[in-house]
C-alpha positions as CSV (number, residue, x, y, z in Angstrom):
1,M,-7.9,15.1,-13.5
2,L,-8.2,11.1,-14.8
3,T,-5.7,9.0,-12.3
4,L,-5.1,5.1,-12.8
5,A,-4.2,3.3,-9.6
6,I,-2.2,-0.1,-9.6
7,D,-1.5,-2.2,-6.4
8,S,0.2,-5.5,-7.6
9,S,2.1,-5.4,-4.1
10,T,-0.1,-8.1,-2.5
11,D,-2.1,-11.2,-3.3
12,N,-5.1,-9.1,-4.0
13,L,-4.5,-7.3,-7.5
14,G,-6.3,-3.9,-7.8
15,L,-7.0,-1.5,-10.5
16,A,-8.9,1.9,-10.0
17,L,-9.7,5.2,-12.2
18,M,-10.8,8.2,-10.4
19,E,-11.2,11.5,-12.4
20,S,-11.6,14.6,-10.4
21,G,-12.8,13.4,-6.9
22,Q,-15.1,10.2,-8.6
23,L,-14.5,7.0,-8.5
24,R,-15.3,5.5,-12.1
25,G,-14.3,2.2,-11.6
26,E,-12.5,-0.6,-9.7
27,F,-11.1,-4.2,-9.6
28,N,-9.8,-5.4,-6.6
29,L,-9.1,-9.4,-7.0
30,S,-7.3,-12.0,-5.1
31,L,-5.5,-13.5,-7.8
32,K,-2.4,-14.4,-5.9
33,R,0.6,-15.3,-8.1
34,Q,-1.2,-14.2,-11.1
35,H,-0.7,-10.6,-11.1
36,S,2.0,-10.9,-14.0
37,E,-1.0,-12.7,-16.6
38,K,-3.9,-10.3,-15.6
39,L,-2.3,-7.0,-14.8
40,L,-2.5,-5.8,-18.8
41,P,-5.9,-7.4,-19.4
42,L,-7.8,-6.1,-16.4
43,M,-6.2,-2.2,-17.4
44,E,-7.3,-3.0,-21.1
45,E,-11.0,-4.4,-19.8
46,I,-11.4,-1.7,-17.1
47,F,-10.5,1.2,-20.0
48,E,-12.8,-0.6,-22.3
49,L,-16.0,-0.8,-19.7
50,L,-15.4,2.7,-19.0
51,E,-15.1,3.7,-22.7
52,I,-11.4,5.6,-21.5
53,E,-8.4,5.0,-23.5
54,A,-4.8,4.7,-21.7
55,K,-3.9,8.3,-23.5
56,D,-6.4,9.9,-21.7
57,L,-5.0,9.8,-18.3
58,D,-3.4,12.6,-16.6
59,G,-1.6,10.4,-13.8
60,A,-0.9,7.5,-12.5
61,A,-0.5,6.0,-8.7
62,V,1.0,2.9,-7.8
63,A,1.8,0.5,-4.6
64,T,5.4,0.6,-3.4
65,G,5.0,-1.5,-0.6
66,P,6.1,-3.8,1.4
67,G,4.8,-6.7,-0.2
68,S,5.9,-9.3,-2.9
69,F,8.7,-9.2,-4.4
70,T,7.6,-9.7,-8.4
71,G,3.8,-8.2,-7.5
72,L,5.8,-5.0,-6.8
73,R,8.4,-5.3,-9.8
74,I,5.3,-5.6,-11.9
75,G,3.2,-3.3,-10.9
76,I,6.0,-0.6,-10.6
77,T,7.6,-1.3,-13.7
78,T,3.9,-1.1,-15.6
79,A,3.6,2.7,-13.7
80,K,6.6,3.9,-15.1
81,M,5.8,2.4,-18.7
82,L,2.6,4.7,-18.5
83,G,4.5,7.5,-17.2
84,R,6.9,7.2,-20.1
85,I,4.8,6.7,-22.8
86,F,2.2,9.1,-22.0
87,A,4.0,11.8,-20.3
88,I,2.1,11.7,-17.2
89,P,3.3,12.0,-13.7
90,V,3.5,9.2,-11.4
91,K,3.5,9.1,-7.8
92,G,4.3,6.0,-5.3
93,I,2.5,5.1,-2.4
94,P,3.5,3.0,0.7
95,T,0.9,-0.1,0.8
96,L,0.8,0.3,4.3
97,E,-0.2,4.1,4.2
98,I,-3.0,2.7,1.7
99,M,-4.6,0.5,4.0
100,A,-4.3,3.1,6.8
101,A,-6.0,5.4,4.3
102,G,-9.0,3.2,4.4
103,A,-9.8,2.8,7.6
104,A,-11.0,4.3,10.4
105,G,-10.0,5.7,14.2
106,A,-7.8,8.2,15.7
107,Y,-4.7,5.6,15.5
108,R,-4.1,3.4,13.0
109,L,-1.9,0.5,12.8
110,A,-1.5,-1.4,9.7
111,L,0.1,-4.6,9.2
112,L,1.3,-7.2,6.4
113,D,2.7,-10.4,7.2
114,A,6.6,-10.8,7.3
115,R,6.4,-14.2,8.0
116,R,8.8,-16.3,10.9
117,E,6.7,-14.2,13.5
118,R,7.2,-10.9,12.0
119,V,4.9,-8.2,10.5
120,Y,5.6,-5.2,8.4
121,Y,4.0,-2.1,10.3
122,A,3.0,1.3,9.8
123,F,1.7,3.4,12.5
124,Y,-0.6,6.1,11.3
125,Q,-2.9,9.4,13.4
126,Q,-6.1,10.9,12.0
127,P,-5.5,14.3,10.9
128,E,-7.4,17.0,12.5
129,A,-10.8,17.2,11.0
130,D,-10.5,21.0,9.7
131,S,-6.8,19.9,8.4
132,D,-6.4,19.3,4.3
133,D,-3.6,17.3,5.6
134,F,-3.2,13.7,4.6
135,I,-3.2,11.0,7.0
136,K,-0.3,11.9,9.4
137,E,2.9,8.6,9.7
138,I,4.1,8.7,13.3
139,Y,6.4,5.2,12.5
140,P,7.0,4.5,8.8
141,P,6.9,1.5,7.5
142,A,9.4,-1.2,8.9
143,A,9.8,-5.1,10.0
144,V,9.4,-6.3,13.7
145,R,8.9,-9.1,15.4
146,I,5.2,-9.3,16.8
147,A,6.7,-9.8,20.3
148,E,8.5,-6.6,20.2
149,L,5.2,-4.4,19.3
150,P,4.3,-3.6,22.8
151,E,7.5,-1.9,23.5
152,V,7.8,-0.1,19.9
153,L,4.1,1.3,20.5
154,N,4.4,2.0,24.4
155,D,3.8,5.6,23.8
156,Y,0.7,5.1,22.5
157,S,-0.3,2.5,25.2
158,Q,-3.2,4.3,26.6
159,K,-5.0,5.3,23.3
160,Q,-7.2,3.4,21.4
161,I,-5.8,1.7,18.1
162,T,-7.4,0.3,15.4
163,I,-5.2,-2.4,14.1
164,I,-5.9,-3.6,10.0
165,G,-4.3,-5.8,7.8
166,E,-2.6,-9.7,8.0
167,K,-2.1,-11.2,11.8
168,K,-4.2,-8.4,13.2
169,L,-5.5,-11.1,15.5
170,E,-2.1,-12.1,16.6
171,V,-0.7,-8.7,16.9
172,G,-4.2,-7.6,18.9
173,K,-3.4,-10.5,21.4
174,V,0.3,-9.3,22.2
175,L,-1.2,-6.0,22.7
176,K,-3.9,-6.7,24.8
177,A,-2.0,-8.7,26.9
178,S,0.4,-5.4,27.6
179,N,-2.5,-3.8,28.4
180,F,-3.6,-1.4,25.3
181,S,-6.7,-0.6,24.2
182,I,-7.4,-2.1,20.6
183,K,-10.1,-2.5,18.2
184,Y,-9.8,-4.7,14.7
185,G,-10.9,-2.7,11.7
186,E,-13.2,-4.2,9.5
187,P,-12.6,-6.7,6.8
188,E,-12.4,-4.5,3.7
189,S,-9.8,-2.4,5.5
190,D,-7.1,-5.7,5.8
191,L,-6.0,-5.4,2.3
192,P,-5.1,-2.1,0.4
193,R,-8.2,-0.6,-1.6
194,A,-7.2,0.2,-5.0
195,A,-10.3,3.2,-5.2
196,V,-7.6,4.2,-1.8
197,L,-4.7,4.6,-4.1
198,A,-6.6,6.2,-6.3
199,R,-7.8,8.9,-4.2
200,L,-4.2,9.5,-2.4
201,G,-2.8,9.4,-5.8
202,E,-4.9,12.3,-7.1
203,N,-4.2,14.8,-4.4
204,Y,-0.4,14.0,-4.2
205,L,-0.4,14.5,-7.8
206,K,-2.7,18.0,-7.5
207,R,-0.1,19.1,-4.9
208,G,2.7,18.5,-7.2
209,Q,4.0,15.7,-5.4
210,K,5.2,13.3,-8.1
211,D,8.2,11.0,-8.4
212,D,11.0,10.6,-10.8
213,I,9.8,7.3,-12.6
214,Y,13.5,6.6,-13.1
215,Q,14.2,6.8,-9.2
216,L,10.6,5.1,-8.0
217,K,11.2,1.4,-6.7
218,P,9.9,-0.6,-4.6
219,A,9.9,-0.6,-0.7
220,Y,11.0,-4.3,0.0
221,L,12.2,-3.7,3.5
222,K,14.1,-6.9,3.4
223,K,16.2,-8.9,1.2
224,P,14.2,-11.4,-1.4
225,Q,15.2,-14.7,-0.7
226,A,17.0,-16.2,-3.3
227,E,19.5,-13.1,-2.5
228,I,20.0,-13.9,1.4
229,N,20.6,-17.6,0.1
230,W,23.2,-16.2,-2.4
231,Q,25.1,-14.1,1.1
232,Q,24.7,-17.1,3.4
233,K,26.4,-19.1,0.6
234,Y,28.9,-17.1,-0.7
235,G,29.2,-13.7,1.2
236,S,28.5,-10.1,0.5
237,N,30.8,-9.6,-1.7
């Protein structure tokens, strides 16, 4: 099974090819606002380097956010295009799940900056060693004020929590002040890795878990600023 992973949800642009559990190649590049220009050329490059053609793909996985509004649209549209052209299944996976699945620790708090002293967060637990289940989602992705996280995570204050992602130092300071036991994940887990997305995508697709490409959409978790400004000026109708 040959799976292409596409992640354009953050400043990091990620591409990876996984074939039956073996990583064939991976790009993780900090390109900030260049995703629209670089995604398709990088796809062509990774196919050429690995002597693979797009028609050889058996499936595609794509990060669904939260994250950059423009970046998410670019990645998801590309995955949908591949699904339609080559009649392959597509699986969308939350960006915070990708981050958590690439980290270590029994309990993992994944974070992305939501600005104005807020973060997007999701909380996960490692499955039992003898289980073939994916990482267990305890709290799904949501936006929250950093100061409110001790209350949100109160039931797990006696567990050691591994914090990964943006704003992890600020969040760690707040949790420590509330007597949480925390540790910080390694730097490579602070952004979603394309190889992890490819692994998750392959596993989901093997289980028959795919998305309807006509229903697949970004998980923004908040409205674009332009829409907020419009509603403030003209109302919601």
